[in-house]
C-alpha positions, 0 to 999 in steps of 0.5 A: 510423437509417441505411437499409441499402438502396441505390437501383438507378440503372436501376430506381430501386428500392432493393436491400438491402445484404447483411449481409456488406458491412457493415463490422465494428465496430472492436476495443476499444482497449486504450489506455483499459484501459492508462490505467485500470490504471496510474491505479489503480496510481498511486493505490494507490502514493500511498496506500501512501506516505501511509500509511507516511509517516504511520505513521513520523511517528506512531511517532517522535513517540510518546515520553512521560515520566511520573513513575514509582516505580522500585524502590529509589527513595523518590520517583517519578522521571521515566521516558520511554518511546520507540520506541528502547527496544525492538529490535522498534520500531526494526526497525519504524521502519527498515522504515517508512523503507524502504517509504516511500522505495520507495513514493515512488520507485515512484510516480514510476516508475509516473507516468513509465510513463504518459508512456512506455508502451513501457517498461511490460513491462520495468519492471513485472516489477521493480516486481512483484518489489519489491512482494513484497519490501516486503510481506514486510519490512513484514508481518514488522516489523508483526507483530514490533512488534505482539507487543511492543505487546500485551505493553505493553498486557496484560503477561505475568505468567508471565515477570514483564513488567508492562504499561505502557499504564496509565501511558504511555497516549499512547505506546501510542495512538501505537503502535496508530495506527502499527500500524494504518496499517502494516497498511493499507499491508501490505494495499495492497502485497498488492493491488499484488502480486495485481494484478501477478500477474493482469496477467501472466496476462491475454493 
């Protein structure tokens, strides 16, 4: 530990240096916190892109064909179940395409902000607004598709809608997996929106 005493050249005795003469510690650098926040932002957006892209691939490959007894037909006939049989699933797929493309673009933008931090304040406002828009789109699409998937699983006897998951098991498993991934992506968008709101309040 360095001594805080300074020897007097005339007397040869050391004199203590007043505390006020000690230089104050340097203020904490904001560059490290800036990099940490943006690294977390980049990682979250990469996870968002991976989740939405995987959900999209699983959804469009969920088709299944089974031999089914149709009304008025004596022998069973091959009947396929595909996502484009339901408008709710089509809306869900379109929402996944939009959010997945946005996640890719926003990831590239977030990475570029690490190289050019002078544009962070302006671009972050647009990203925060678009994050909330994508959150609304994906949440509504996930809820709509989830309602139709529940009817496919349980049916609805009051209106005469039969369940189909007992026949098209692969189709329902793929839809459930896609919905789970979409729900995870919705939570990631919610995290991005909350982080953007908190970062604006931080001085």
